[in-house]
N, C-alpha and C positions, 0 to 999 in steps of 0.2 A: 174627344169629338169624333175621332175616327169610328168609334161605336154608334154614336148617335147619327152620323152621316150613312152608315151601313144598313141599321135597323131602322132610322127614322123616328123612334121614339123607344124610350127605355125607362126602366125606374133605376135607381143607383144600383141594386143589386144585380139587374140584369147587366147593366154596364161592367160591372165587377165580374160577373161570370163570363163575359166575352172577352175580358183583357187576357192576356197571355199569363200564364201560372209564374213565370219567372220576369222580373222580381214580384213575389206576392205583395199586394197591396192591401191595406186594411180597409173596411169599409168607410170609415170616417175620413179617409183619406180621398178617397173617390167622391164622397159626399162634399169634403171642402172644395174640390176642382170643380165640380159641375155648379157647384154655389156660386163660386168666382166666375165661372164662364156665363151663369145667369146676369149676375152683376155688371159684366162687361157688355150684355146685350146679345150674347152668342147663342143662347139657348133660353126657352121659357119652358114653365111646369104649370101642368094641370092636376089637379087632385083627384085621385079616384080611392075613395074610402080613404082611409090611412096614408096611402103610398103617394107619391108624387111622379107624375110620368114628365121626363124632361124630353123636349124634343129641338132639334137645331133651327135656329130664325135665319142663319146665314150659311151660304155654301163653303165650301171647301177654298174655292180661288178667293171669295171675298174676305174669308177670314186670315188668308195668307197673306192678302193686299194690305188688310189692316195691320195686321202684326208686323209687316215690313216697314209701313209708314210710321209705328210706333219705334220699331229699331232705328229707323232714319233720323228721327226726331232726337230720340234719348241717347243715342251714342256718336251720330255722325253729325249733328248740329243741322239737322234737316238737308243735309248734303246727299244727294243721290250719288253723285258722283264719288264722293269719298268712300260712301258704301263699295260701289264697283270697283274702284283702285283697290280697296283693302281685299275685296275677292280675289283680284286680279294678281296681287302681290302673295297670296297663299302658295306656299310650296307644295301645298297637296293637291292643288288643281291638275287632273289629268289633262293630256295635250288635245284628247277629244273633246273634252268639256270646253276647253280654251278655245278651240277651232269652232265650235258651235255657238260660244258667244261672240264671236268675231263676226262669224255670219248673222246672228241677229243684229247687231250694231251696223253691219253694212246695209242690211235690209231697212234698217230704220231710217239711215241717211238717205235712201232713195225716194 
């Protein structure tokens, strides 16, 4: 999705060419991923001769929110509180990140 958000539209080969060299991905792996994204409604394709040109249907923020809703439903029984508590209990959370989260929570309370 990052490549499509940057380029706007691309073939599978163009997506593959824009990906970092390591780890190297096979064409079929990228094609499968793009097709899954299309089934989820994140991208659409148009034919250009024999090639399919894929373009994003949703922006990064909308995709992120959609995936978070899916995560909350699947792993936290639709409890956003359980997700946040799990994040807060993570020992790898840095003090600056924790401070920022507290600030956001306090802002929402007002």
